[in-house]
C-alpha positions in Angstrom: 29.5 9.1 -65.4 29.7 5.7 -67.1 27.7 6.7 -70.2 24.7 7.9 -68.3 22.7 11.1 -69.0 22.8 13.6 -66.2 19.8 15.9 -65.4 22.1 18.9 -64.9 25.8 19.6 -65.8 29.0 17.8 -65.1 32.0 19.4 -63.3 35.4 17.8 -63.9 37.9 18.2 -61.1 41.6 17.3 -61.3 42.9 15.8 -58.0 46.3 14.1 -57.5 46.7 13.1 -61.2 43.2 11.8 -61.6 39.9 13.3 -62.9 36.7 13.3 -60.9 33.4 13.8 -62.7 30.8 15.4 -60.5 27.1 15.7 -61.6 25.7 19.1 -60.6 22.0 18.6 -60.5 19.3 21.0 -59.3 17.7 19.9 -56.0 14.2 19.3 -57.5 15.6 17.2 -60.3 17.5 15.1 -57.8 14.4 14.7 -55.6 12.2 13.7 -58.5 14.9 11.2 -59.7 15.3 9.6 -56.3 11.6 9.4 -55.6 10.9 7.9 -59.0 13.5 5.1 -58.3 12.3 4.4 -54.8 8.5 4.2 -55.4 6.2 3.4 -58.3 4.4 6.4 -59.9 1.0 5.0 -58.9 2.0 4.8 -55.3 -0.1 6.7 -52.7 0.2 10.4 -53.5 0.7 11.4 -49.8 3.4 8.8 -49.5 5.2 10.2 -52.5 4.9 13.7 -51.0 6.3 12.5 -47.7 9.2 10.7 -49.5 10.0 13.9 -51.4 10.1 15.9 -48.2 12.5 13.4 -46.6 14.8 13.2 -49.7 14.8 17.0 -50.0 15.5 17.5 -46.3 18.4 15.0 -46.4 19.9 16.5 -49.6 19.8 20.0 -48.2 21.4 18.9 -45.0 24.2 17.0 -46.8 24.9 20.1 -49.0 25.3 22.3 -45.9 27.8 20.0 -44.3 29.4 17.9 -47.1 32.0 15.2 -46.2 34.1 16.2 -49.2 34.5 19.8 -50.5 34.2 18.6 -54.1 30.7 17.1 -53.8 27.8 16.8 -51.4 26.6 13.2 -52.0 27.9 9.9 -53.5 25.9 7.2 -55.3 25.4 4.9 -52.4 22.5 3.4 -50.4 23.4 5.8 -47.6 22.7 8.9 -49.7 20.3 7.4 -52.2 21.2 7.5 -55.9 19.3 9.3 -58.6 21.1 7.4 -61.5 21.3 10.7 -63.4 19.1 10.7 -66.5 16.1 8.7 -65.5 13.2 11.1 -65.5 10.4 10.7 -63.0 7.1 12.5 -62.7 7.3 16.0 -61.0 7.2 15.6 -57.2 5.2 17.9 -55.0 
């Protein structure tokens, strides 16, 4: 987790002689973190709401059909990254 705070808990998985740390974050915490990293807080409220819907829809879809059984998403541009502990304003 590279010293970052996580807005949830961390699950540690042992695989082939290595440890994998997986952040387990509630969906609304993840959505708020992603939206707060992608748009300024004073952005148009309707745009923030639309972004929250898009992030939530994508996250739910990824959790239903994960590429890896150990986690739903990775920290990449493709899945967006919440950076763990950064707290944003509540998202509608």
